[in-house]
DOKENU-990770 format. One record per residue: residue in one letter; chain; residue number from 1; x, y, z of N, C-alpha, C in turn. Coordinates in steps of 0.001 Angstrom, whole numbers, m for minus. Layout:
  rest  kette   nr      nc1      nc2      nc3     cac1     cac2     cac3      cc1      cc2      cc3
     A      A  NUM        X        Y        Z        X        Y        Z        X        Y        Z
...
# end
This chain:
  rest  kette   nr      nc1      nc2      nc3     cac1     cac2     cac3      cc1      cc2      cc3
     M      A    1    26784    40893    47630    25922    41004    47926    25314    40066    48411
     L      A    2    24689    40201    50130    23529    39041    50736    22814    39411    50540
     R      A    3    21483    39106    50015    19954    39423    50385    19757    39755    51853
     A      A    4    19531    40239    52404    19279    40868    53693    17169    41294    53562
     G      A    5    17166    40867    52777    15304    41484    52556    15193    42018    51391
     P      A    6    13648    42564    51000    13506    43487    50093    13922    44567    49850
     G      A    7    15115    44790    48877    15332    46035    48368    16488    46486    49572
     S      A    8    16942    45054    50049    17825    45202    51649    19228    44218    51319
     A      A    9    20631    44802    51306    21845    44008    51513    22758    44154    52094
     V      A   10    23304    43231    52577    24552    43098    53077    25446    43240    52121
     V      A   11    26387    44534    52198    27998    44419    51104    28918    44155    51703
     V      A   12    29806    43533    50762    30752    43173    51265    32055    43501    49742
     D      A   13    32286    44939    50334    33550    45447    49705    32854    46139    48458
     V      A   14    33395    46874    47801    32670    48034    46442    33519    48370    45050
     G      A   15    34970    47194    44963    35504    47239    43971    36049    48685    43803
     P      A   16    36724    48585    42473    37881    49943    42448    36994    51477    41615
     D      A   17    35870    50918    41794    35057    52243    40549    33764    52089    40637
     P      A   18    32891    53672    41529    32117    53657    42107    30609    52745    40720
     R      A   19    31129    53742    39415    29654    53137    38933    29741    51866    38443
     P      A   20    30646    50515    38474    29904    49068    38553    29267    48839    39650
     V      A   21    29768    49223    40775    28555    48927    41953    27390    49631    42164
     D      A   22    27047    50594    41763    26081    51188    41617    25055    50417    41104
     A      A   23    25716    50411    39745    24708    49505    38486    24637    48187    38895
     C      A   24    25232    47360    39693    24641    46174    40154    23798    46615    41176
     L      A   25    23762    47025    41809    22729    47535    43408    22075    48146    42889
     R      A   26    21950    48638    42063    20438    49284    40603    19716    47893    40701
     R      A   27    20545    47471    39880    19880    46226    39486    19276    45131    40244
     L      A   28    19843    45138    41255    18873    44297    42309    18116    44579    43196
     G      A   29    18137    46383    42864    17077    47088    43676    17436    47654    44878
     V      A   30    18694    47365    45331    18942    47793    46789    19347    48900    46235
     E      A   31    18030    49280    47649    18287    50771    48799    18430    50798    49381
     Q      A   32    18367    50032    50081    18951    50205    52155    19856    48879    51740
     V      A   33    21607    49497    52719    22404    48782    53095    22982    48564    54275
     P      A   34    22181    47607    55442    22615    47690    57118    23634    47449    57443
     L      A   35    24492    46485    56645    25491    46494    57267    26709    46832    56000
     L      A   36    27814    47470    55651    28492    47216    54631    29935    47444    55623
     V      A   37    30527    45754    54824    31733    45583    54969    33094    46009    54113
     L      A   38    34319    46796    54481    35261    47047    53791    36601    46026    54241
     T      A   39    36687    44714    53544    38069    43604    54628    39046    44435    54915
     H      A   40    39386    44864    53655    41052    46379    53802    41177    47451    53011
     F      A   41    41441    47781    53094    41841    49565    52007    43154    49489    51055
     H      A   42    42731    48480    50760    43813    48637    49583    42339    49237    48102
     A      A   43    42803    49428    46861    42186    50586    45761    40991    49558    45829
     D      A   44    41429    47841    45263    40356    47555    44774    38930    46962    45429
     H      A   45    39291    47413    46651    38340    47382    47576    37761    47965    48034
     V      A   46    38334    48979    48260    37502    50543    48667    37248    51381    47641
     D      A   47    37459    51996    46322    37458    53290    46121    36048    53047    45153
     G      A   48    35558    52043    44987    33946    52543    44521    33501    52726    45615
     L      A   49    33229    53305    46776    32086    52957    48253    32006    54590    47285
     A      A   50    32229    56013    46837    30796    56205    46680    29755    55798    45706
     G      A   51    29861    54569    44920    28746    54397    43894    27932    53369    44925
     V      A   52    27958    52986    47007    27384    52615    47180    26920    53730    48033
     L      A   53    27528    54884    48496    26416    55591    49490    25710    56698    48266
     S      A   54    26052    56334    47768    24961    57456    46198    23531    56994    46256
     G      A   55    22981    57843    46838    20978    57864    47409    20275    56103    47488
     R      A   56    21821    56079    48904    21357    54759    49943    21092    55182    50937
     T      A   57    20594    53962    52017    20481    53986    53255    21691    53072    53736
     V      A   58    22550    53604    54774    23709    53246    54234    23639    52528    56362
     G      A   59    24019    51505    56958    23586    51504    58479    25381    51277    59041
     E      A   60    25431    50509    59725    26922    49909    60016    27879    49810    59293
     V      A   61    29196    50258    59428    30653    50159    58179    31749    49270    59034
     D      A   62    31530    48146    58844    32661    47055    59631    33766    47146    58598
     V      A   63    35058    47425    59295    36636    47015    58449    37410    46732    59150
     S      A   64    38581    46535    58521    39455    45510    59031    40592    46603    60042
     P      A   65    41002    46697    60510    41734    46708    62182    42724    47190    61772
     L      A   66    43360    46814    61159    44803    47495    59720    44363    48203    58742
     A      A   67    44574    50059    59395    44233    50905    58436    45532    50823    57990
     A      A   68    45573    50366    56591    46555    50422    55639    46327    49765    53961
     P      A   69    46711    50669    53616    47136    52589    53560    46816    53454    54263
     A      A   70    47475    54131    55142    47146    54877    55827    46236    56028    54949
     S      A   71    46353    56515    53875    46071    57581    52844    44193    56823    52432
     A      A   72    44474    55615    52207    43265    55029    52070    41515    54731    53118
     A      A   73    42714    54640    54187    41682    54551    55079    41014    55898    55795
     L      A   74    42034    57015    55394    41521    57908    56187    40186    58350    54640
     D      A   75    40533    58285    53698    40375    58869    52762    38413    58144    52799
     V      A   76    38222    57042    53239    37280    56290    53299    36901    56959    54946
     R      A   77    37228    57084    55978    36710    57484    57118    35570    58880    56286
     R      A   78    36517    59447    56000    35701    60911    55689    34652    60905    54692
     Q      A   79    35027    60155    53495    33490    59526    53313    32429    59256    53703
     L      A   80    32527    58266    54393    31616    58227    55663    31045    59139    56710
     E      A   81    31925    60110    56968    31328    60945    57357    30802    62047    56805
     A      A   82    31335    62279    55558    30288    63115    54959    28448    62558    54962
     V      A   83    28386    60837    55157    27008    61062    55260    26796    60475    56271
     G      A   84    27043    61150    57438    26621    60135    58805    27161    58977    59584
     A      A   85    28410    59067    58691    28511    57110    59186    29640    56908    59713
     R      A   86    30239    56307    59892    31439    56147    60572    32428    54349    60442
     P      A   87    33283    54140    60360    33954    53038    60624    33921    52235    61403
     V      A   88    33735    51241    61948    33611    50465    63343    34702    48995    62972
     L      A   89    35374    48433    64193    36281    47395    64048    34507    46211    63862
     A      A   90    34884    45526    62897    34178    44041    62840    34207    43428    64410
     P      A   91    32832    42878    64750    33449    42172    66124    33592    40703    65651
     H      A   92    34716    40537    66583    35395    38884    66090    34916    37992    67227
     L      A   93    34009    36987    66404    33076    35811    66598    32317    35854    67089
     Q      A   94    31481    36742    66505    29784    37244    67064    29705    36912    66097
     P      A   95    27804    35785    66107    27303    35107    65759    26233    37086    65879
     R      A   96    25818    37109    64167    24962    38248    64024    23963    37871    63578
     R      A   97    22746    38341    63837    21877    38813    61915    21359    39624    61779
     V      A   98    21515    40022    60297    21055    41033    60006    19995    41020    58363
     G      A   99    18681    41279    58943    17780    40778    58049    18039    39407    58074
     E      A  100    17598    38719    56834    17871    37262    56154    19302    36645    56525
     V      A  101    20333    37820    56985    21296    36940    57032    22463    36806    57860
     R      A  102    22507    35890    58405    23446    35210    59622    24469    35344    59225
     L      A  103    25520    35762    59884    26877    35562    59908    27940    36395    60959
     Q      A  104    28648    35645    60596    30142    35896    61751    31515    36114    61194
     Q      A  105    32459    36576    61915    33821    37459    61515    34326    36594    62121
     V      A  106    35806    35987    61152    36155    34996    61752    37877    35509    61404
     W      A  107    37979    35884    61150    39462    36556    61043    39760    38431    60636
     P      A  108    40371    39420    60911    41502    39025    62173    41163    38118    63498
     P      A  109    42483    38043    64158    41776    37652    66165    42198    38893    66119
     P      A  110    41990    39113    67351    41621    40684    67813    43786    40556    68042
     G      A  111    44460    41924    67729    45572    41950    68217    46859    41157    67018
     Q      A  112    46262    40783    65877    46812    40311    64899    47981    41099    64418
     P      A  113    49152    40571    64375    50064    41567    63697    50755    42067    61896
     A      A  114    50686    42957    62182    51162    42753    59871    52051    42544    60100
     D      A  115    52229    41401    58700    52934    40757    58171    53961    41406    57359
     P      A  116    55328    41972    57458    55562    42644    57178    56684    41888    55530
     V      A  117    56402    40766    55333    57122    40049    54459    55858    40238    52906
     T      A  118    54223    40834    53251    53178    40879    52569    53210    42530    52301
     G      A  119    54243    42801    51745    53471    43926    51971    53788    45406    53027
     D      A  120    52283    45876    53328    51468    46569    53881    50903    45697    55154
     G      A  121    50603    44399    54727    49930    43409    55683    48202    43598    55320
     A      A  122    47973    44382    54718    46884    44821    54687    46007    43463    54356
     N      A  123    46668    42468    52984    46211    41548    53008    45082    40301    53563
     D      A  124    46088    40433    55115    46416    39522    56193    45555    39452    56876
     A      A  125    45094    41180    56619    44737    41536    58239    42952    41808    57711
     S      A  126    42447    40948    56308    41133    41416    55743    40484    40555    56629
     V      A  127    38919    41497    56576    37849    40697    57626    37189    39483    56228
     V      A  128    36864    38803    57079    36347    37260    56284    35412    36630    57410
     L      A  129    34625    36127    56501    33475    36291    56926    32668    34576    56550
     V      A  130    31753    34359    57494    30940    33135    57302    29692    33866    57431
     A      A  131    29057    33661    56345    27671    33993    56659    26940    32952    55972
     E      A  132    25191    32689    56370    24299    32104    55749    23154    32431    55457
     V      A  133    22511    32716    54272    21148    33523    54025    20381    32033    52949
     R      A  134    19106    31874    53624    18310    31044    53316    19009    29329    53447
     G      A  135    19623    29255    54335    21217    27470    54339    21928    27947    53549
     V      A  136    21926    28088    52714    23293    28516    51969    24352    29216    53098
     R      A  137    25021    28483    53012    26093    29286    53564    27788    29179    52364
     V      A  138    28208    30635    52728    29061    31827    52390    30686    31817    52926
     L      A  139    32211    31630    52847    32887    32026    53492    33514    33027    52276
     L      A  140    33241    34358    52508    33891    35699    52053    35407    36120    52651
     T      A  141    36213    36031    51835    37741    35911    52025    38555    37326    51818
     G      A  142    38003    37814    51185    39348    39065    51336    40167    38656    50511
     D      A  143    41540    39804    50569    42065    39350    50289    43519    38319    50739
     V      A  144    43157    37116    51805    43854    36801    52844    45133    35832    52135
     E      A  145    45935    35846    52381    47209    34970    51797    47311    33648    52225
     P      A  146    48890    32280    51803    48637    31792    53014    49186    31631    54582
     T      A  147    49929    32701    55292    49916    33186    55993    48279    32669    57485
     A      A  148    47612    33428    56274    46170    33557    57558    45302    32717    56707
     Q      A  149    45411    32009    55855    44259    31150    55615    44733    30297    56389
     A      A  150    45943    29544    56952    46719    28827    57801    45899    29350    59023
     G      A  151    46421    30252    59947    46156    30565    60885    43951    30565    60942
     L      A  152    43266    31312    59845    42025    30872    59860    41419    29646    59795
     A      A  153    42469    28602    59525    42074    27354    59827    42057    26763    60765
     D      A  154    42890    27450    61675    43144    26962    63163    41558    27010    63854
     V      A  155    41011    28491    63396    40283    28927    63901    39169    28720    63466
     V      A  156    38523    27903    62427    36931    27624    61892    37801    25896    61677
     G      A  157    38521    25212    62304    38977    23922    61918    37452    22867    61594
     G      A  158    36956    22723    60303    35999    21549    60235    35504    22187    59174
     L      A  159    35422    23600    58883    34092    24376    58371    33646    23676    56698
     Q      A  160    32430    23274    56633    32188    23265    55484    31156    23898    54860
     V      A  161    31568    24591    54035    30509    25545    53025    29844    25304    51692
     D      A  162    28996    26037    51071    28297    25291    50135    28927    26291    48720
     V      A  163    29886    27666    49374    30170    28529    48668    31633    29589    49068
     L      A  164    32280    29306    47887    33880    30151    48337    33956    31044    47172
     K      A  165    34023    32794    48303    34613    33662    47602    35959    33088    47374
     V      A  166    36557    33090    46136    38163    32757    45987    39081    33795    46554
     P      A  167    39612    33797    47485    40461    34844    48152    41797    35485    47273
     H      A  168    42099    36391    47603    42985    37371    46295    42691    37533    45107
     H      A  169    41234    37487    44611    41528    37379    43030    42068    35875    42345
     G      A  170    41826    35013    42821    42492    33452    42751    44315    33663    42279
     S      A  171    44832    34285    42512    46182    34737    43164    46901    33565    43171
     R      A  172    47997    32565    42776    48596    31231    42957    49168    31201    44293
     H      A  173    48802    32091    45536    49663    32130    46434    48665    31735    47255
     Q      A  174    48236    30487    47583    47428    30197    48611    47062    29029    49354
     D      A  175    46777    28571    50344    46940    27603    51032    45170    26625    50546
     E      A  176    46513    25287    49503    45290    25138    48922    44783    23853    49588
     H      A  177    45567    23291    50145    44769    22120    51222    43603    22980    52078
     F      A  178    43118    24491    52697    42240    24638    53276    41435    24912    52436
     L      A  179    41444    25532    51039    40288    25596    50122    39620    24767    49683
     T      A  180    40473    23509    49404    39776    22679    49136    39069    21680    49873
     G      A  181    39589    21880    51374    38637    21259    52715    37758    21609    52934
     L      A  182    37131    23084    52148    35746    23460    52530    34735    22820    52185
     G      A  183    34976    22350    51159    33744    20848    50883    32677    22003    49575
     A      A  184    33273    22845    49307    32290    24076    48716    31553    23268    47315
     E      A  185    30438    23416    47042    30116    23688    45278    30568    24498    44257
     I      A  186    30350    25847    44999    30501    26672    44070    31993    27835    44701
     A      A  187    32821    27982    43575    33816    29128    43514    33912    30155    42948
     L      A  188    33524    31256    43840    33835    32472    43173    34711    33998    42821
     V      A  189    35207    33542    42191    36733    34545    41685    36260    35571    41024
     S      A  190    36392    36744    42061    36102    38258    41440    37420    38829    40752
     V      A  191    37257    38882    39988    38479    39585    39243    38268    39924    37645
     G      A  192    38854    41175    37774    39346    42227    36883    39363    41596    34939
     A      A  193    39314    42387    34439    39362    41190    32661    40271    41880    32361
     D      A  194    41710    41290    31691    42641    41179    31443    43407    42059    32083
     N      A  195    43776    41810    33915    44309    42381    35031    45753    41880    34412
     D      A  196    47216    42770    35448    48169    42670    34497    49187    41352    36098
     Y      A  197    48085    41055    36837    48578    39699    37452    48566    38662    36898
     G      A  198    47876    38031    36063    47708    37107    35466    46572    36238    36649
     H      A  199    45720    37009    37387    44578    36069    38509    43407    35994    37333
     P      A  200    42948    34784    37777    43557    33853    38419    44092    33036    37699
     A      A  201    45034    32129    38794    45943    31456    38322    45524    30072    37576
     P      A  202    45297    30178    36416    45040    28653    36200    45688    27386    37084
     G      A  203    46319    26650    37649    47010    25896    38580    45967    25925    39650
     L      A  204    45220    26605    39720    44706    26902    41037    42585    26664    40522
     V      A  205    42781    26836    39398    41365    27060    38764    41491    25655    38507
     R      A  206    42244    25068    38428    42482    23700    38014    41589    22363    38942
     L      A  207    42612    23286    39718    42582    22958    41613    41454    22688    42236
     L      A  208    40575    23737    41915    39227    23790    42109    38225    22760    41846
     E      A  209    38660    22814    40568    37368    22253    39161    37948    20292    39551
     M      A  210    38969    20567    40400    39225    18874    40235    38662    18529    42044
     S      A  211    38090    19488    42665    37724    19328    44358    36589    19037    43886
     G      A  212    35959    18901    42774    34627    19246    43080    33676    20663    42557
     M      A  213    34116    21752    42530    33216    23315    42208    33534    23388    41445
     Q      A  214    32374    24389    40886    32056    24982    39731    32515    26168    39975
     V      A  215    33589    26789    39190    34378    27980    39623    33872    29116    38634
     L      A  216    33447    29854    38462    32575    31208    38113    33984    32401    38638
     R      A  217    33980    33262    37079    34584    34160    36939    34160    35226    36391
     T      A  218    34347    36419    37347    33626    37716    36993    34285    38287    35274
     D      A  219    35257    38283    35055    35386    38608    34283    35234    37775    33002
     L      A  220    34636    36622    32905    34445    36227    31985    33125    35786    31910
     A      A  221    32202    35859    33510    30948    35631    33543    29890    36806    33865
     G      A  222    30753    38002    34053    30308    38914    34393    29828    38974    35842
     D      A  223    28513    39951    36277    27801    39798    37356    27263    37464    37569
     V      A  224    27462    37599    38750    27299    35646    39300    26320    35980    40273
     W      A  225    24966    35441    40128    24344    35061    41714    24686    33858    41644
     V      A  226    23722    33487    42682    24095    32178    43579    22367    32139    43996
     L      A  227    21724    31206    43659    20081    30838    44072    19798    29986    44629
     E      A  228    19116    30232    45787    18421    28988    46237    17154    28907    45939
     D      A  229    16741    27458    45930    15096    27121    45549    14932    25841    46158
     G      A  230    14368    25963    46766    13970    24490    47515    15129    23461    48109
     G      A  231    15978    24166    48599    17149    23539    49224    17955    22725    48305
     R      A  232    17871    23434    46923    19154    23280    45299    19424    24769    45421
     V      A  233    20895    24289    44946    21797    25433    45174    22020    26056    43824
     S      A  234    21526    26889    42789    22755    26962    41124    22824    28649    40848
     T      A  235    22983    28594    40110    24246    30190    39247    23307    30477    38051
     L      A  236    23697    31999    38226    23085    32773    37144    24194    33697    36518
     T      A  237    24400    33763    35482    25527    35192    35437    24993    36080    33988
     R      A  238    25462    36942    34542    24925    38172    33366    25508    38616    32096
     G      A  239    26991    37805    32265    28087    38024    31443    28535    39735    31123
     P      A  240    29842    39468    30578    30513    40436    30765    30012    42028    30287
     E      A  241    30542    42731    30540    30550    44297    30054    30972    44328    28838
     R      A  242    30433    44684    27692    31259    44751    26685    31812    46515    26445
     R      A  243    32939    46163    25513    34153    47849    25954    33590    48567    24470
# end
């Protein structure tokens, strides 16, 4: 979530369950979502959609150009239509401002083909955003894997950010040179506790830390806030949910 103003946020992905995202938005007092971005249609990124739609005003909804898996994309469309919204393709390389948020969609380029090597191709068709709030620049990477990361590096060559949302929950499949070259101070890993994939990969975490990044994982830290105060960036965590 990117603060767009009082009670307002740009929301990027919604997780696998409506309850946690709804609860998080309530804790932050978010009643309006002028822009919702669903980076791709895998269940762990879209199945929580009802938690955002419930009791909130939602404006534009940007989605990946690749509607895969097809059943998930259709379900998203049906949920949005039920509240009078519809998915649209994120505009490529068009600078935009949504309240206090400046953002630009930098991936995928128009006509980007699916890569049959990576299953349904949805990961590498993830919407990737460069966003800036109060001077803090963030790269939001969806689940892009090394092939797309290499293409992304060509599009945004020399990009420097303050905060990196680590691709694909910290999977070991990364373009390490690209990630470490971003100059980020903070790396955020959105990852489920006790997941079956071994995310985040210990070697990747060590690499990011050795590159000077503070690595924060949602499985260990719970909610993570990135705060700006007087030009300084800091973080605050809530702690993981106890089961």
